[in-house]
N, C-alpha and C positions, 0 to 999 in steps of 0.2 A: 418219592418223585422229586427230581432236582428242580431247583429254583430256575425259572426261565431266564431271569436277569443274569444269574451266575453263568448259565450255559451260554448265553449270548456274549457275555464278556470273554469267556474262554475262546469261543469261536473267533471273536474279533482279534484276540491276541495271536491266534494261529494265522488269521488272514494277514496280520502285520508281518508275519514271516515271509509270506509271498511278496508283499510290497517291498520289504527290505531286500530280498533277493533281486527283484527287478531293478531297484535303484542302485544296489551294490554293483551290479554287473556293468553299469554305465562306465565306470572308471576302474574296474578291477584289473585291466591290462596295463594301466599306466606305469606301474613299477617294473613291468616285465618287457618294456619296449626293446631293450637291447637284446634280450633272448629271442624275441619274436623276429627282430631284424636279422639276427644271425641264423636261426633255424629255417626261416622261410625266405631269406634273402630279399627283404623289403626295405623301403625307405620310410622316413618319418611321415610323409604324406600318406603312404599306404597304411601305416599303422593307425593314423588318425581316422582313416576310413573304417577301420574295425569298430571304432567308437561311434562315428557319425552314422554308419549304417544301422547300428543298434538304435540310436536316438531317433532317426528318421522313421524307421519302422514302428517304433513305439508311439510316435506322434500320430501315425496313420491309424493305429489300432484304437486310440483313445476315443475319437468321435463315433467309431463303429460300435464301441462297447455299450454306449447308451441304448442303441437300437437292440442289441443282443439281450441286454438286461430286461428291457420291456417285453421282449418276446419269450425268453427262456428263464429269466430269473437270475438273481445275483449269484446264488450258490452254483448253479449249473455252469454259468459263464466262468466263474472263478476256477472250478474244478477242472474244466476242460483246458483252460488257459494254463493252469499250473502243470498239468500233464504235458501239454505242448512245450512248455518252458523246459521241462526235464528232457524231453526228446531232442529238442534243438540244442540243448547243452551238450548232449552226447555227440551230436554232429559237429559242433564246434571243437570239441575235444579231440576228435579223430581226424580233423582237417590236416591235409598234407601240403596245401598250397594256399596262397593268400586269397584267391578268388573264392575257393570253397569256404574258407573261414569267414569271409565277408558275407557270403550268402547265408551261412549258418547263423551268424550274428544278427542278420536282418530278421530271420525267422524267430530267433530268441527274443529280439526286441519287440516284435509284433505280439508274441505271447505275453511278454512282460507288460506291454502297454495295455493289454486287455485286463490284466489283474489289477492295475492301479485304480481305475474308476469303480471296479467291483468292490474293492476294500472301502473306498470313500463312500459309496452308496450304502453299504451295510452299516457303516458307522453312523450315518445321518438319517437312515430311514428304518432300519430294522431294530435300532436300539432306542432307549427312552431319551427324552429331551435332556434330562438331568445328566446323562452320560456324555453329552456332546462336548463340553469344554475339555474334559480329560481326553476324549477321543481326538479332538483337534490338536491338542498338544502332542500326543503320541504319533499322529500322522505327520505333523511337522518335523518332529524329531527324526522319524524314519526317513522322510523324504530328503532332508538336508544332511543328516548324519551318514547315511549309507554311501552316497557317492564320495564323501570325504574319506571314509574308512576303506573304500575300495582299494586304493594303492597299498594300504597297510596290510590288509589280508592278502592281497595279490602278491606282494613281495615275499611274505613269509611262505605262502603256498608254493611259489615258483622255486625258491631255494630248497624247499623240502622235497617236492615231488615233480617239479617241472611245470612249464606254463600250461600244459594240457589240463592239469588239475584245477586250473582257474575255472574251468567249465564243468568238469566232472563233479566238483564239490557241490554243485547245485542239485544233483539228481535226487539224493535221499531227502533233503528237507522239502523240496518241491512236491515230490510224490507223497510224502507223509502229510503235508498240509492239505493237499487235495483229498486224500483219504479221510483225514480227521474231520474236515469241514463237511464232507458228504455224509459221513456216518452220523454226526451230531445234529445235522439239520434235515435228515431225510424224512422226519415225521412232520416237518413244517408244511403248511399248505402250499401247493404248487401255484405258480403265477397263472393268472388268467391269460389265455393265448390272445395275442394282438394281431390285428390285420395290417399294421403299419408296414410300409415297404421302404427299403433302404434307398437312399438317393445315390444310385449308381453313377450318374453323370457327375454329381458333386464329388464323389469319392475319387473317380478317375482324374478329374481336374486337380483336386487337392494333392493326389499322389504325384502328378507331374510337376506341380508347382514346388513341392518340397524337394523332390529329387533334383530339379533344375536349379533351385536356389542353392542347394549344397554344391552342385557342380560349379556354379558361378563363384561361390566363395572359395572353393578349393583351387580352381583353375584360373580364375580371373586375374590374379596378380602375376602368375607365371606367364600367362598369355598376353599380358599388357592390356587387359580389358578390351576396350572397343577397337583396338588395333587388330584384333583377331576376328576373322569371319565367323568362327564357330561361337564365340562369345556373343557376338552381335545377334546371330540367329537364335541362340538359346534365350537371350534376354528378351528379344522381340516376342518369341512364342510364349515365354513366361508372362509377359505383360498382358497378352491376349487372354491367356488362361485365367489370370487373376480377375480381369474384367468379367469374363464368362462365369467364373466361379461365384463372384459376388452377385451377379444378376440371377444366376441359378438358385442361390441360397435364399434370395428374397422372394422368389416366386413359387418354389416347390412347397408341398404340404409338409413333408418330413425332411427338412434339410440336415445335412451332416453337421453343420454348425449353426447355432441360433444366434443372431446378431442383436436381439432385443436388448440384451444387457449393455451393449455399447452405448446406449442412450444415457447411461448413468456415468457422470463425470468421475466419481470416485473409483468406479470399476475400471474405467479406461486408464486412469493414472496408476491404479494397482497393477494392471497388466504391463505397463511400461516398467514398473519396478521389478516385477517378477521376471520379465524378459531380461532385464539388465542383471538381476541376481543370478539368473541361469548362466549368462555369459561369464560373470565374474567367478561364480562358484565352480562350474565345470571347466571353464577356460583356465582358471588358476590351478585346479586340480590336475589338469593335463600338462600345464607348463612346468610346474615345479618338479614333479618326478622326472620329466624329460631333462631338465637342467641338471639335476642331481646325478642322473645316469650318464648323460652325454658329456658334461663338462667336468664334474667332480668324480666320475667313474665309480659311483656307489653301487653296491650289490643290491638286488631286489629287496632283501631283508633290511638293509640299511636305509633304503629309500622309504620302505613302508614304515619303519620305526620313526623316521624323521618327520614324515607328514602326519603321523598320528596325533601330533600336538593340536592340529586344527580340529580333528574329530573330537578329541578330549575337551577342547574349549567349547565346542558346540553342545556336547552332552551336558557338561556342567551348567552352561548357560540355560539350556532348556529346562533343567530341573530346578534351578535356583531362581531364575528370573521369569521364566515363561508364564507362570501363573500370576505375576504381579504387573507386567508391563501393560496389561489391558485396563488398569485402573487410572491411567493418566491419558492426557491428550495423545492419541495414537501418532500424530505427526512428530512428536518428540522422539519416541523410541525408533521410529522409522528413519528419521534424519540422522540420529546418533548412530544407529546401526550401520547404515550405508557409509556414513562419514568415517567410521572406524575401519570399515573394509577398504575404503579409498586410501586412508593413511597407511594401512598395512601393505597394500600393493606398492605404494609410493616408496616405502622403505627398501624395496628390492629394485628400485630404479637405478641404483648404482652398484648392482651386484658384480662381483669379480670372481675369478677362479681361485681366489684366496679365501673365499667364504667357506664356512663349514655348515653343517646342519643347524647348529645353535644360532647362527646368524640369521636364520629364517624364522626364528621363534616369534619375533614381532609380527611378521607378515601373517603367520599362521594363526596366532592367538587373536589378533585384531580382526582378521577376516572371519574366523570361526565365530567369535562372539558377536561381531557386527551383523553378519548374514543371518545368524540364528534369531537375533532380536528382530531385525527388520522384516524378514520373511514371515515369521509367526504373526506379527501384528498386521502386516500388509494383507495377508490372506483373510484375516477376520474383518478388517476394516473395509476392504473392497466389496465384501459380500453383505455387509451390514445394511446398506441402504437399498439393496435390490428388492424388487417385488417377488413374492414367493413363487409366482408362476414362471419366472425366468431363471430361477436358481439352477435347475438341472442343466440347461443349456450353457449357463455361465460357468458351471463346473468344468465342462469339456474345454471351454476356452482357456480356463486357468491352467489345466494340465498341458494343453497344446502349446500355449505361449511360453510357459516355464521350460518345457523340454526343448522347444524350438530355440530358445535362448541358449540352452546348453549346447545344442548342436552347432549353433553359430559360433559360440565361444571356442569350441574345439577346432572346428574347420578354419575359422579366421586366424586364430593364433598359430596354428600349424602352417598355414599358407604365408602369413606375414613373416613368420620366423625364417622360412626358406628364402623368401624374396629379399628381406632386409639383410640377411647374412650375405647373400650374393652382392648386394649393393655396397655394403660396408667393405667387403673384401676388395671390390674394384676400387673403391675410394681410397682405402689404405694402401693398396698396391701402387696406384697411380701417384698418390701423395708422397710416398716414400721414394718411389722411383724418380720423381722430379725434384726431390729435395737435396740431391747431391751429397753435401757433407753429412747431413743428418743420416742418410741411408748408409754412408760409409762408416760413420761412428757406430751405428746400430750393428752393422755387419761385423766390425772388428770386435765389438763387445761380445756379441753372440759367439764368435769364434773362440775367444778366450774362455768364455763360460763353459762351452761344450768340450773343448779339447785341451785347453790350457796352452795352446800354441796358435800360430797363424797359418797352419798348413792344411786346413780343411779343404777337401776337394770341392770344387765349385758346384758340381752336380748334387752332391750330398747336402751341401750347405743350402743350395737353392730349395731343395725339398723341405728341409727343416724350417727354413725361413718362411716358405709358403704355408706350412702347417701352423706355424705360430701366428701368422697374419690371419689365417682362416679361423683359428681359435678365438683371436681377439674380435674378429668380425661377428662370430657367433655370439659372444658374450654381449657385444653392443646391441645385437638384435634382441637378445633376451631382455636387456634393460628396457628397450622401447616397448616390448610386449607387456611387461609388467606395468609400465606407465600407462599404456592404453587401457588396461584393466582398471587402474586407479581412476582414470577419467570416467570410465563407464560407471563405477560405483558412485563417483561424485555426482554424475547426472541423475542417478536414481535418488540420491539424497536430496537434490534440489527439487525433483519431481514430488517428493513426499510432502513438501511444504505447500503444494498446490491443492492438496486434498482439503475438503471442507467438512466440518462437523455437522452431521445431520442425524436425526432420529431414524431408526430402521423403518423401511416402508411397510 
């Protein structure tokens, strides 16, 4: 008869496959944006919705999963979710228009979001206390490494088989993990049925808040915020729903989210850091492949291999430092980690079209090492001072806030990139047009560079000149976006110093 501990460990490893797939698919399309735009005739903003739809649906599934686990058990929830993930991956792979793809990605994100808490719950409830430190490290590695490796795998897969295989590749491992877990655990005792009812009102309000929030982030800048009637209406309704949601959560017996953990100062500060790390990790993972493809015109494989440096840095950091950073004052590694990430993003604040993949090494290594250190320690430190009875509800908040930060990072960087590019284009065009001699010198120089003569047709020259101004405006917008991410990481570094050392409750 097999050792129960050995069997549980094997089951946990297979569950990690599901978690890795769910997190990998957050950014697996990043290196394939040009191919998606070409095949489906979509814009950068619509491509970003392929990712934010996934993240938003994933966020919605996370608080519901706690209820499902109490009612049907970890294994049943995971197996059904993994099967649904495989089916939705098929739907995403056969999509022939952007709306169908976004809908399929939302279904895929919902299924993936249900797998994440199930894996977490198995690691900390079904396995022994002695296994928890190793499980925590493996969970952190999977959660931070998978989104970073997404563009690498995605680029290779797209060049080999096309972008549809970004989704088809999930089918076999998802189905295999569901089958394996079911077979290996079917002899375990079934959970006692519960009579708890889901908070439907809270779920509906939360769904509206998340969708409205994404709409405001994606459309607010282009609609000039409160100069737009639609933005004003959505913002007003969102504010009402937020108040209603908080009131509802405080009075119902089985709330979607439990706010008791928010009374703990360390936990709240940890949420701020996780939210910011979500913005910097996923926002940066969205921004860099976009720059490589749009400005440097890299192929998906070249993009994937370029961004692999960040994933490699995370992997090495997790195995070499992950077991030792907990031996020191946690504020030190958290501050150092986020500070390194801030410095990394700041190095790209002067990016130009003359950069190559190697010029981004500092950004990727500093971000990878920094985020891995900071997030691993933050997750442990923020939970250490909580009372045991609030830990389950706190876990849902952790997943929700971290993924919400990722959704904000993708939506905000995409929106800001579009708006700032347009503003810089107008600024450069007006500035050059009003500068007289400078504009003429630039024009004459450009003519000689392109044709070697001064006989370039005005219309052709005007188009080339506009393209160059547009390109320069785009690069300046990228510079600002990288600096914004640097500021976000710096804020998280400062927040880490506000944590206080206390013994666990």
